[in-house]
mmCIF file of the N, C-alpha and C atoms, coordinates in Angstrom:
data_MODEL
# 
_entry.id   MODEL 
# 
loop_
_atom_site.group_PDB 
_atom_site.id 
_atom_site.type_symbol 
_atom_site.label_atom_id 
_atom_site.label_alt_id 
_atom_site.label_comp_id 
_atom_site.label_asym_id 
_atom_site.label_entity_id 
_atom_site.label_seq_id 
_atom_site.pdbx_PDB_ins_code 
_atom_site.Cartn_x 
_atom_site.Cartn_y 
_atom_site.Cartn_z 
_atom_site.occupancy 
_atom_site.B_iso_or_equiv 
_atom_site.pdbx_formal_charge 
_atom_site.auth_seq_id 
_atom_site.auth_comp_id 
_atom_site.auth_asym_id 
_atom_site.auth_atom_id 
_atom_site.pdbx_PDB_model_num 
ATOM 1   N N  . MET A 1 1  ? -166.938 31.331 -64.143 1.00 0.00 ? 1  MET A N  1 
ATOM 2   C CA . MET A 1 1  ? -167.374 31.230 -62.509 1.00 0.00 ? 1  MET A CA 1 
ATOM 3   C C  . MET A 1 1  ? -166.303 30.212 -61.964 1.00 0.00 ? 1  MET A C  1 
ATOM 4   N N  . LEU A 1 2  ? -165.841 29.419 -62.568 1.00 0.00 ? 2  LEU A N  1 
ATOM 5   C CA . LEU A 1 2  ? -165.184 28.372 -61.571 1.00 0.00 ? 2  LEU A CA 1 
ATOM 6   C C  . LEU A 1 2  ? -163.734 29.123 -61.354 1.00 0.00 ? 2  LEU A C  1 
ATOM 7   N N  . ALA A 1 3  ? -163.643 29.589 -62.385 1.00 0.00 ? 3  ALA A N  1 
ATOM 8   C CA . ALA A 1 3  ? -162.333 30.093 -61.910 1.00 0.00 ? 3  ALA A CA 1 
ATOM 9   C C  . ALA A 1 3  ? -162.242 31.338 -61.061 1.00 0.00 ? 3  ALA A C  1 
ATOM 10  N N  . MET A 1 4  ? -163.047 31.703 -60.809 1.00 0.00 ? 4  MET A N  1 
ATOM 11  C CA . MET A 1 4  ? -163.364 33.133 -59.565 1.00 0.00 ? 4  MET A CA 1 
ATOM 12  C C  . MET A 1 4  ? -164.018 32.060 -58.315 1.00 0.00 ? 4  MET A C  1 
ATOM 13  N N  . ALA A 1 5  ? -164.510 31.007 -58.354 1.00 0.00 ? 5  ALA A N  1 
ATOM 14  C CA . ALA A 1 5  ? -165.062 30.665 -57.159 1.00 0.00 ? 5  ALA A CA 1 
ATOM 15  C C  . ALA A 1 5  ? -163.723 29.857 -56.551 1.00 0.00 ? 5  ALA A C  1 
ATOM 16  N N  . LYS A 1 6  ? -163.103 29.383 -57.066 1.00 0.00 ? 6  LYS A N  1 
ATOM 17  C CA . LYS A 1 6  ? -162.156 28.503 -56.302 1.00 0.00 ? 6  LYS A CA 1 
ATOM 18  C C  . LYS A 1 6  ? -161.051 29.407 -55.993 1.00 0.00 ? 6  LYS A C  1 
ATOM 19  N N  . SER A 1 7  ? -160.119 28.714 -54.933 1.00 0.00 ? 7  SER A N  1 
ATOM 20  C CA . SER A 1 7  ? -158.706 29.985 -54.706 1.00 0.00 ? 7  SER A CA 1 
ATOM 21  C C  . SER A 1 7  ? -157.622 30.040 -55.725 1.00 0.00 ? 7  SER A C  1 
ATOM 22  N N  . VAL A 1 8  ? -157.433 31.065 -55.713 1.00 0.00 ? 8  VAL A N  1 
ATOM 23  C CA . VAL A 1 8  ? -156.077 31.266 -56.413 1.00 0.00 ? 8  VAL A CA 1 
ATOM 24  C C  . VAL A 1 8  ? -155.209 30.274 -56.103 1.00 0.00 ? 8  VAL A C  1 
ATOM 25  N N  . SER A 1 9  ? -154.500 29.846 -55.331 1.00 0.00 ? 9  SER A N  1 
ATOM 26  C CA . SER A 1 9  ? -153.253 29.017 -55.160 1.00 0.00 ? 9  SER A CA 1 
ATOM 27  C C  . SER A 1 9  ? -153.631 27.369 -55.559 1.00 0.00 ? 9  SER A C  1 
ATOM 28  N N  . ARG A 1 10 ? -154.978 27.017 -55.755 1.00 0.00 ? 10 ARG A N  1 
ATOM 29  C CA . ARG A 1 10 ? -155.232 25.997 -56.080 1.00 0.00 ? 10 ARG A CA 1 
ATOM 30  C C  . ARG A 1 10 ? -155.276 25.933 -57.970 1.00 0.00 ? 10 ARG A C  1 
ATOM 31  N N  . PRO A 1 11 ? -154.294 25.092 -58.411 1.00 0.00 ? 11 PRO A N  1 
ATOM 32  C CA . PRO A 1 11 ? -154.705 24.771 -60.060 1.00 0.00 ? 11 PRO A CA 1 
ATOM 33  C C  . PRO A 1 11 ? -156.004 24.464 -60.180 1.00 0.00 ? 11 PRO A C  1 
ATOM 34  N N  . MET A 1 12 ? -156.159 25.113 -61.843 1.00 0.00 ? 12 MET A N  1 
ATOM 35  C CA . MET A 1 12 ? -157.000 24.368 -62.236 1.00 0.00 ? 12 MET A CA 1 
ATOM 36  C C  . MET A 1 12 ? -156.881 23.908 -64.108 1.00 0.00 ? 12 MET A C  1 
ATOM 37  N N  . PHE A 1 13 ? -157.309 22.838 -64.167 1.00 0.00 ? 13 PHE A N  1 
ATOM 38  C CA . PHE A 1 13 ? -157.432 22.415 -65.638 1.00 0.00 ? 13 PHE A CA 1 
ATOM 39  C C  . PHE A 1 13 ? -158.438 22.056 -66.138 1.00 0.00 ? 13 PHE A C  1 
ATOM 40  N N  . VAL A 1 14 ? -158.728 22.685 -67.756 1.00 0.00 ? 14 VAL A N  1 
ATOM 41  C CA . VAL A 1 14 ? -159.833 22.808 -68.215 1.00 0.00 ? 14 VAL A CA 1 
ATOM 42  C C  . VAL A 1 14 ? -159.793 22.305 -69.341 1.00 0.00 ? 14 VAL A C  1 
ATOM 43  N N  . TYR A 1 15 ? -160.398 21.467 -70.206 1.00 0.00 ? 15 TYR A N  1 
ATOM 44  C CA . TYR A 1 15 ? -160.120 20.559 -71.772 1.00 0.00 ? 15 TYR A CA 1 
ATOM 45  C C  . TYR A 1 15 ? -161.249 21.195 -72.454 1.00 0.00 ? 15 TYR A C  1 
ATOM 46  N N  . ASP A 1 16 ? -160.906 21.283 -73.570 1.00 0.00 ? 16 ASP A N  1 
ATOM 47  C CA . ASP A 1 16 ? -161.689 21.355 -74.540 1.00 0.00 ? 16 ASP A CA 1 
ATOM 48  C C  . ASP A 1 16 ? -161.131 21.739 -76.105 1.00 0.00 ? 16 ASP A C  1 
ATOM 49  N N  . VAL A 1 17 ? -161.530 21.440 -77.299 1.00 0.00 ? 17 VAL A N  1 
ATOM 50  C CA . VAL A 1 17 ? -160.842 21.516 -78.297 1.00 0.00 ? 17 VAL A CA 1 
ATOM 51  C C  . VAL A 1 17 ? -160.668 22.800 -78.887 1.00 0.00 ? 17 VAL A C  1 
ATOM 52  N N  . LEU A 1 18 ? -161.951 23.979 -78.377 1.00 0.00 ? 18 LEU A N  1 
ATOM 53  C CA . LEU A 1 18 ? -161.511 25.380 -78.685 1.00 0.00 ? 18 LEU A CA 1 
ATOM 54  C C  . LEU A 1 18 ? -161.681 25.589 -80.150 1.00 0.00 ? 18 LEU A C  1 
ATOM 55  N N  . GLY A 1 19 ? -162.144 24.546 -80.488 1.00 0.00 ? 19 GLY A N  1 
ATOM 56  C CA . GLY A 1 19 ? -162.268 24.989 -82.208 1.00 0.00 ? 19 GLY A CA 1 
ATOM 57  C C  . GLY A 1 19 ? -163.421 24.612 -82.915 1.00 0.00 ? 19 GLY A C  1 
ATOM 58  N N  . MET A 1 20 ? -163.568 23.970 -83.849 1.00 0.00 ? 20 MET A N  1 
ATOM 59  C CA . MET A 1 20 ? -164.646 23.669 -84.547 1.00 0.00 ? 20 MET A CA 1 
ATOM 60  C C  . MET A 1 20 ? -165.304 22.718 -83.989 1.00 0.00 ? 20 MET A C  1 
ATOM 61  N N  . ILE A 1 21 ? -166.745 22.373 -84.133 1.00 0.00 ? 21 ILE A N  1 
ATOM 62  C CA . ILE A 1 21 ? -167.289 21.468 -83.807 1.00 0.00 ? 21 ILE A CA 1 
ATOM 63  C C  . ILE A 1 21 ? -167.411 20.579 -84.507 1.00 0.00 ? 21 ILE A C  1 
ATOM 64  N N  . PRO A 1 22 ? -167.430 19.001 -83.946 1.00 0.00 ? 22 PRO A N  1 
ATOM 65  C CA . PRO A 1 22 ? -167.150 17.652 -84.738 1.00 0.00 ? 22 PRO A CA 1 
ATOM 66  C C  . PRO A 1 22 ? -168.418 17.966 -85.748 1.00 0.00 ? 22 PRO A C  1 
ATOM 67  N N  . PRO A 1 23 ? -167.898 17.056 -86.734 1.00 0.00 ? 23 PRO A N  1 
ATOM 68  C CA . PRO A 1 23 ? -169.290 16.729 -87.832 1.00 0.00 ? 23 PRO A CA 1 
ATOM 69  C C  . PRO A 1 23 ? -170.214 15.791 -86.801 1.00 0.00 ? 23 PRO A C  1 
ATOM 70  N N  . PRO A 1 24 ? -171.608 15.793 -87.385 1.00 0.00 ? 24 PRO A N  1 
ATOM 71  C CA . PRO A 1 24 ? -172.545 14.983 -86.582 1.00 0.00 ? 24 PRO A CA 1 
ATOM 72  C C  . PRO A 1 24 ? -172.413 13.541 -87.487 1.00 0.00 ? 24 PRO A C  1 
ATOM 73  N N  . THR A 1 25 ? -173.096 12.708 -87.202 1.00 0.00 ? 25 THR A N  1 
ATOM 74  C CA . THR A 1 25 ? -173.225 11.222 -87.688 1.00 0.00 ? 25 THR A CA 1 
ATOM 75  C C  . THR A 1 25 ? -174.466 11.153 -88.084 1.00 0.00 ? 25 THR A C  1 
ATOM 76  N N  . ASP A 1 26 ? -174.651 9.743  -88.786 1.00 0.00 ? 26 ASP A N  1 
ATOM 77  C CA . ASP A 1 26 ? -175.748 9.164  -89.558 1.00 0.00 ? 26 ASP A CA 1 
ATOM 78  C C  . ASP A 1 26 ? -176.685 9.353  -88.605 1.00 0.00 ? 26 ASP A C  1 
ATOM 79  N N  . ASN A 1 27 ? -176.401 8.991  -87.309 1.00 0.00 ? 27 ASN A N  1 
ATOM 80  C CA . ASN A 1 27 ? -177.352 9.089  -86.108 1.00 0.00 ? 27 ASN A CA 1 
ATOM 81  C C  . ASN A 1 27 ? -178.367 10.261 -85.683 1.00 0.00 ? 27 ASN A C  1 
ATOM 82  N N  . ASP A 1 28 ? -177.443 11.377 -86.117 1.00 0.00 ? 28 ASP A N  1 
ATOM 83  C CA . ASP A 1 28 ? -177.944 12.799 -85.695 1.00 0.00 ? 28 ASP A CA 1 
ATOM 84  C C  . ASP A 1 28 ? -178.985 13.110 -86.544 1.00 0.00 ? 28 ASP A C  1 
ATOM 85  N N  . GLY A 1 29 ? -180.052 13.725 -86.371 1.00 0.00 ? 29 GLY A N  1 
ATOM 86  C CA . GLY A 1 29 ? -181.219 14.035 -87.240 1.00 0.00 ? 29 GLY A CA 1 
ATOM 87  C C  . GLY A 1 29 ? -180.945 14.860 -87.694 1.00 0.00 ? 29 GLY A C  1 
ATOM 88  N N  . GLU A 1 30 ? -181.738 15.521 -89.141 1.00 0.00 ? 30 GLU A N  1 
ATOM 89  C CA . GLU A 1 30 ? -181.614 16.548 -89.927 1.00 0.00 ? 30 GLU A CA 1 
ATOM 90  C C  . GLU A 1 30 ? -181.558 17.892 -89.756 1.00 0.00 ? 30 GLU A C  1 
ATOM 91  N N  . ASP A 1 31 ? -182.031 18.310 -88.092 1.00 0.00 ? 31 ASP A N  1 
ATOM 92  C CA . ASP A 1 31 ? -181.885 19.821 -87.917 1.00 0.00 ? 31 ASP A CA 1 
ATOM 93  C C  . ASP A 1 31 ? -180.499 19.536 -87.118 1.00 0.00 ? 31 ASP A C  1 
ATOM 94  N N  . VAL A 1 32 ? -179.699 18.538 -86.816 1.00 0.00 ? 32 VAL A N  1 
ATOM 95  C CA . VAL A 1 32 ? -178.375 19.141 -86.275 1.00 0.00 ? 32 VAL A CA 1 
ATOM 96  C C  . VAL A 1 32 ? -177.738 18.752 -87.706 1.00 0.00 ? 32 VAL A C  1 
ATOM 97  N N  . GLN A 1 33 ? -178.199 18.179 -88.948 1.00 0.00 ? 33 GLN A N  1 
ATOM 98  C CA . GLN A 1 33 ? -177.142 18.449 -89.558 1.00 0.00 ? 33 GLN A CA 1 
ATOM 99  C C  . GLN A 1 33 ? -177.622 19.588 -90.234 1.00 0.00 ? 33 GLN A C  1 
ATOM 100 N N  . GLN A 1 34 ? -178.447 20.402 -90.565 1.00 0.00 ? 34 GLN A N  1 
ATOM 101 C CA . GLN A 1 34 ? -178.462 21.794 -90.902 1.00 0.00 ? 34 GLN A CA 1 
ATOM 102 C C  . GLN A 1 34 ? -177.752 22.588 -90.113 1.00 0.00 ? 34 GLN A C  1 
ATOM 103 N N  . ARG A 1 35 ? -177.777 22.300 -88.596 1.00 0.00 ? 35 ARG A N  1 
ATOM 104 C CA . ARG A 1 35 ? -177.097 23.437 -88.194 1.00 0.00 ? 35 ARG A CA 1 
ATOM 105 C C  . ARG A 1 35 ? -175.367 23.265 -88.289 1.00 0.00 ? 35 ARG A C  1 
ATOM 106 N N  . TYR A 1 36 ? -174.919 22.270 -88.312 1.00 0.00 ? 36 TYR A N  1 
ATOM 107 C CA . TYR A 1 36 ? -173.607 21.995 -88.430 1.00 0.00 ? 36 TYR A CA 1 
ATOM 108 C C  . TYR A 1 36 ? -173.082 22.775 -90.168 1.00 0.00 ? 36 TYR A C  1 
ATOM 109 N N  . ASN A 1 37 ? -174.111 22.076 -90.939 1.00 0.00 ? 37 ASN A N  1 
ATOM 110 C CA . ASN A 1 37 ? -173.768 23.076 -92.267 1.00 0.00 ? 37 ASN A CA 1 
ATOM 111 C C  . ASN A 1 37 ? -173.665 24.516 -92.179 1.00 0.00 ? 37 ASN A C  1 
ATOM 112 N N  . GLU A 1 38 ? -174.729 24.960 -91.557 1.00 0.00 ? 38 GLU A N  1 
ATOM 113 C CA . GLU A 1 38 ? -174.840 26.318 -91.483 1.00 0.00 ? 38 GLU A CA 1 
ATOM 114 C C  . GLU A 1 38 ? -173.709 26.837 -90.370 1.00 0.00 ? 38 GLU A C  1 
ATOM 115 N N  . ILE A 1 39 ? -173.107 26.579 -89.700 1.00 0.00 ? 39 ILE A N  1 
ATOM 116 C CA . ILE A 1 39 ? -171.730 26.500 -88.744 1.00 0.00 ? 39 ILE A CA 1 
ATOM 117 C C  . ILE A 1 39 ? -170.673 26.518 -89.573 1.00 0.00 ? 39 ILE A C  1 
ATOM 118 N N  . VAL A 1 40 ? -170.403 25.525 -89.941 1.00 0.00 ? 40 VAL A N  1 
ATOM 119 C CA . VAL A 1 40 ? -169.085 25.617 -90.953 1.00 0.00 ? 40 VAL A CA 1 
ATOM 120 C C  . VAL A 1 40 ? -169.510 26.230 -92.321 1.00 0.00 ? 40 VAL A C  1 
ATOM 121 N N  . GLY A 1 41 ? -170.601 26.732 -92.777 1.00 0.00 ? 41 GLY A N  1 
ATOM 122 C CA . GLY A 1 41 ? -170.540 27.562 -93.595 1.00 0.00 ? 41 GLY A CA 1 
ATOM 123 C C  . GLY A 1 41 ? -170.077 28.782 -93.462 1.00 0.00 ? 41 GLY A C  1 
ATOM 124 N N  . GLY A 1 42 ? -170.300 29.314 -92.150 1.00 0.00 ? 42 GLY A N  1 
ATOM 125 C CA . GLY A 1 42 ? -170.091 30.598 -91.824 1.00 0.00 ? 42 GLY A CA 1 
ATOM 126 C C  . GLY A 1 42 ? -171.045 31.604 -91.641 1.00 0.00 ? 42 GLY A C  1 
ATOM 127 N N  . ASN A 1 43 ? -172.201 30.921 -91.326 1.00 0.00 ? 43 ASN A N  1 
ATOM 128 C CA . ASN A 1 43 ? -173.465 31.711 -91.513 1.00 0.00 ? 43 ASN A CA 1 
ATOM 129 C C  . ASN A 1 43 ? -174.253 31.504 -90.616 1.00 0.00 ? 43 ASN A C  1 
ATOM 130 N N  . SER A 1 44 ? -173.471 31.283 -89.180 1.00 0.00 ? 44 SER A N  1 
ATOM 131 C CA . SER A 1 44 ? -174.230 31.303 -88.179 1.00 0.00 ? 44 SER A CA 1 
ATOM 132 C C  . SER A 1 44 ? -174.258 32.326 -87.331 1.00 0.00 ? 44 SER A C  1 
ATOM 133 N N  . LYS A 1 45 ? -175.020 32.518 -86.589 1.00 0.00 ? 45 LYS A N  1 
ATOM 134 C CA . LYS A 1 45 ? -175.165 33.683 -85.288 1.00 0.00 ? 45 LYS A CA 1 
ATOM 135 C C  . LYS A 1 45 ? -174.893 33.176 -84.009 1.00 0.00 ? 45 LYS A C  1 
ATOM 136 N N  . GLY A 1 46 ? -174.311 34.526 -83.484 1.00 0.00 ? 46 GLY A N  1 
ATOM 137 C CA . GLY A 1 46 ? -173.999 33.677 -82.251 1.00 0.00 ? 46 GLY A CA 1 
ATOM 138 C C  . GLY A 1 46 ? -175.391 34.397 -81.090 1.00 0.00 ? 46 GLY A C  1 
ATOM 139 N N  . ILE A 1 47 ? -175.090 34.041 -79.934 1.00 0.00 ? 47 ILE A N  1 
ATOM 140 C CA . ILE A 1 47 ? -176.131 34.513 -78.547 1.00 0.00 ? 47 ILE A CA 1 
ATOM 141 C C  . ILE A 1 47 ? -176.298 35.736 -78.956 1.00 0.00 ? 47 ILE A C  1 
ATOM 142 N N  . LYS A 1 48 ? -177.672 36.407 -79.340 1.00 0.00 ? 48 LYS A N  1 
ATOM 143 C CA . LYS A 1 48 ? -178.279 37.746 -79.039 1.00 0.00 ? 48 LYS A CA 1 
ATOM 144 C C  . LYS A 1 48 ? -177.756 38.329 -80.404 1.00 0.00 ? 48 LYS A C  1 
ATOM 145 N N  . GLY A 1 49 ? -177.683 37.176 -81.376 1.00 0.00 ? 49 GLY A N  1 
ATOM 146 C CA . GLY A 1 49 ? -176.911 38.047 -83.041 1.00 0.00 ? 49 GLY A CA 1 
ATOM 147 C C  . GLY A 1 49 ? -175.390 38.707 -82.828 1.00 0.00 ? 49 GLY A C  1 
ATOM 148 N N  . LYS A 1 50 ? -174.587 38.261 -81.997 1.00 0.00 ? 50 LYS A N  1 
ATOM 149 C CA . LYS A 1 50 ? -173.503 38.385 -81.942 1.00 0.00 ? 50 LYS A CA 1 
ATOM 150 C C  . LYS A 1 50 ? -172.488 37.302 -82.555 1.00 0.00 ? 50 LYS A C  1 
ATOM 151 N N  . SER A 1 51 ? -171.309 37.385 -83.096 1.00 0.00 ? 51 SER A N  1 
ATOM 152 C CA . SER A 1 51 ? -170.474 36.461 -83.630 1.00 0.00 ? 51 SER A CA 1 
ATOM 153 C C  . SER A 1 51 ? -170.501 35.336 -83.059 1.00 0.00 ? 51 SER A C  1 
ATOM 154 N N  . TYR A 1 52 ? -170.473 34.496 -83.769 1.00 0.00 ? 52 TYR A N  1 
ATOM 155 C CA . TYR A 1 52 ? -170.894 33.020 -83.311 1.00 0.00 ? 52 TYR A CA 1 
ATOM 156 C C  . TYR A 1 52 ? -168.891 32.773 -82.383 1.00 0.00 ? 52 TYR A C  1 
ATOM 157 N N  . TYR A 1 53 ? -169.115 31.916 -81.325 1.00 0.00 ? 53 TYR A N  1 
ATOM 158 C CA . TYR A 1 53 ? -167.690 31.730 -80.740 1.00 0.00 ? 53 TYR A CA 1 
ATOM 159 C C  . TYR A 1 53 ? -166.924 30.933 -81.509 1.00 0.00 ? 53 TYR A C  1 
ATOM 160 N N  . GLY A 1 54 ? -167.536 29.892 -82.543 1.00 0.00 ? 54 GLY A N  1 
ATOM 161 C CA . GLY A 1 54 ? -166.384 29.144 -83.108 1.00 0.00 ? 54 GLY A CA 1 
ATOM 162 C C  . GLY A 1 54 ? -166.002 29.829 -84.265 1.00 0.00 ? 54 GLY A C  1 
ATOM 163 N N  . TYR A 1 55 ? -166.042 31.151 -84.506 1.00 0.00 ? 55 TYR A N  1 
ATOM 164 C CA . TYR A 1 55 ? -165.533 32.159 -85.878 1.00 0.00 ? 55 TYR A CA 1 
ATOM 165 C C  . TYR A 1 55 ? -164.393 32.907 -84.977 1.00 0.00 ? 55 TYR A C  1 
ATOM 166 N N  . GLU A 1 56 ? -164.335 32.887 -83.765 1.00 0.00 ? 56 GLU A N  1 
ATOM 167 C CA . GLU A 1 56 ? -163.299 33.626 -83.111 1.00 0.00 ? 56 GLU A CA 1 
ATOM 168 C C  . GLU A 1 56 ? -161.916 33.053 -83.914 1.00 0.00 ? 56 GLU A C  1 
ATOM 169 N N  . ASP A 1 57 ? -161.435 34.119 -83.475 1.00 0.00 ? 57 ASP A N  1 
ATOM 170 C CA . ASP A 1 57 ? -159.814 33.906 -83.954 1.00 0.00 ? 57 ASP A CA 1 
ATOM 171 C C  . ASP A 1 57 ? -159.318 33.765 -82.208 1.00 0.00 ? 57 ASP A C  1 
ATOM 172 N N  . ASP A 1 58 ? -158.231 33.004 -82.359 1.00 0.00 ? 58 ASP A N  1 
ATOM 173 C CA . ASP A 1 58 ? -157.339 32.694 -81.026 1.00 0.00 ? 58 ASP A CA 1 
ATOM 174 C C  . ASP A 1 58 ? -157.970 32.082 -80.213 1.00 0.00 ? 58 ASP A C  1 
ATOM 175 N N  . LEU A 1 59 ? -159.225 31.611 -79.847 1.00 0.00 ? 59 LEU A N  1 
ATOM 176 C CA . LEU A 1 59 ? -160.206 31.421 -79.451 1.00 0.00 ? 59 LEU A CA 1 
ATOM 177 C C  . LEU A 1 59 ? -159.584 31.130 -77.959 1.00 0.00 ? 59 LEU A C  1 
ATOM 178 N N  . TYR A 1 60 ? -158.860 29.934 -77.966 1.00 0.00 ? 60 TYR A N  1 
ATOM 179 C CA . TYR A 1 60 ? -157.941 29.276 -76.769 1.00 0.00 ? 60 TYR A CA 1 
ATOM 180 C C  . TYR A 1 60 ? -156.974 30.497 -76.304 1.00 0.00 ? 60 TYR A C  1 
ATOM 181 N N  . GLY A 1 61 ? -156.681 31.562 -76.566 1.00 0.00 ? 61 GLY A N  1 
ATOM 182 C CA . GLY A 1 61 ? -155.862 32.807 -76.077 1.00 0.00 ? 61 GLY A CA 1 
ATOM 183 C C  . GLY A 1 61 ? -156.630 33.330 -75.517 1.00 0.00 ? 61 GLY A C  1 
ATOM 184 N N  . LYS A 1 62 ? -157.851 34.011 -75.973 1.00 0.00 ? 62 LYS A N  1 
ATOM 185 C CA . LYS A 1 62 ? -159.065 34.749 -75.244 1.00 0.00 ? 62 LYS A CA 1 
ATOM 186 C C  . LYS A 1 62 ? -159.530 33.827 -73.830 1.00 0.00 ? 62 LYS A C  1 
ATOM 187 N N  . VAL A 1 63 ? -159.697 32.460 -74.030 1.00 0.00 ? 63 VAL A N  1 
ATOM 188 C CA . VAL A 1 63 ? -160.467 31.835 -72.870 1.00 0.00 ? 63 VAL A CA 1 
ATOM 189 C C  . VAL A 1 63 ? -159.299 32.105 -71.463 1.00 0.00 ? 63 VAL A C  1 
ATOM 190 N N  . VAL A 1 64 ? -157.843 31.523 -71.851 1.00 0.00 ? 64 VAL A N  1 
ATOM 191 C CA . VAL A 1 64 ? -156.849 31.730 -71.046 1.00 0.00 ? 64 VAL A CA 1 
ATOM 192 C C  . VAL A 1 64 ? -157.013 33.461 -70.434 1.00 0.00 ? 64 VAL A C  1 
ATOM 193 N N  . ASP A 1 65 ? -156.655 34.285 -71.113 1.00 0.00 ? 65 ASP A N  1 
ATOM 194 C CA . ASP A 1 65 ? -156.779 35.604 -71.047 1.00 0.00 ? 65 ASP A CA 1 
ATOM 195 C C  . ASP A 1 65 ? -157.790 35.800 -69.826 1.00 0.00 ? 65 ASP A C  1 
ATOM 196 N N  . TRP A 1 66 ? -158.902 35.438 -70.104 1.00 0.00 ? 66 TRP A N  1 
ATOM 197 C CA . TRP A 1 66 ? -160.254 35.170 -69.248 1.00 0.00 ? 66 TRP A CA 1 
ATOM 198 C C  . TRP A 1 66 ? -160.404 34.881 -68.073 1.00 0.00 ? 66 TRP A C  1 
ATOM 199 N N  . PHE A 1 67 ? -159.532 33.589 -67.764 1.00 0.00 ? 67 PHE A N  1 
ATOM 200 C CA . PHE A 1 67 ? -159.270 32.963 -66.548 1.00 0.00 ? 67 PHE A CA 1 
ATOM 201 C C  . PHE A 1 67 ? -158.427 33.779 -65.895 1.00 0.00 ? 67 PHE A C  1 
ATOM 202 N N  . HIS A 1 68 ? -157.514 34.287 -66.390 1.00 0.00 ? 68 HIS A N  1 
ATOM 203 C CA . HIS A 1 68 ? -156.178 35.139 -65.783 1.00 0.00 ? 68 HIS A CA 1 
ATOM 204 C C  . HIS A 1 68 ? -156.907 36.703 -65.361 1.00 0.00 ? 68 HIS A C  1 
ATOM 205 N N  . ILE A 1 69 ? -157.705 36.935 -66.094 1.00 0.00 ? 69 ILE A N  1 
ATOM 206 C CA . ILE A 1 69 ? -158.479 38.534 -65.667 1.00 0.00 ? 69 ILE A CA 1 
ATOM 207 C C  . ILE A 1 69 ? -159.040 38.105 -64.239 1.00 0.00 ? 69 ILE A C  1 
ATOM 208 N N  . SER A 1 70 ? -160.210 36.844 -64.198 1.00 0.00 ? 70 SER A N  1 
ATOM 209 C CA . SER A 1 70 ? -161.025 36.575 -63.272 1.00 0.00 ? 70 SER A CA 1 
ATOM 210 C C  . SER A 1 70 ? -160.447 36.073 -62.369 1.00 0.00 ? 70 SER A C  1 
ATOM 211 N N  . GLN A 1 71 ? -158.907 35.596 -62.297 1.00 0.00 ? 71 GLN A N  1 
ATOM 212 C CA . GLN A 1 71 ? -158.451 35.260 -60.570 1.00 0.00 ? 71 GLN A CA 1 
ATOM 213 C C  . GLN A 1 71 ? -157.718 36.514 -59.941 1.00 0.00 ? 71 GLN A C  1 
ATOM 214 N N  . SER A 1 72 ? -157.501 37.563 -61.072 1.00 0.00 ? 72 SER A N  1 
ATOM 215 C CA . SER A 1 72 ? -156.800 38.759 -60.458 1.00 0.00 ? 72 SER A CA 1 
ATOM 216 C C  . SER A 1 72 ? -158.069 39.804 -59.964 1.00 0.00 ? 72 SER A C  1 
ATOM 217 N N  . THR A 1 73 ? -158.937 39.815 -60.226 1.00 0.00 ? 73 THR A N  1 
ATOM 218 C CA . THR A 1 73 ? -159.910 40.541 -59.760 1.00 0.00 ? 73 THR A CA 1 
ATOM 219 C C  . THR A 1 73 ? -160.634 39.796 -58.283 1.00 0.00 ? 73 THR A C  1 
# 
């Protein structure tokens, strides 16, 4: 949405690790611990049953491609 809302002539910098989520700490609840174990174990479902984004190959490349496509339309 941000890429489509800004002028094509203005640069946009977005930062994310685009990788696996960091492990929970001892301060996180049991629900967070369980969710993390589900994700790193490869058993998590994404939104509406689709593949969890963290399991995508070359997620960084897909995000970059999406921004290029969005700016050209």
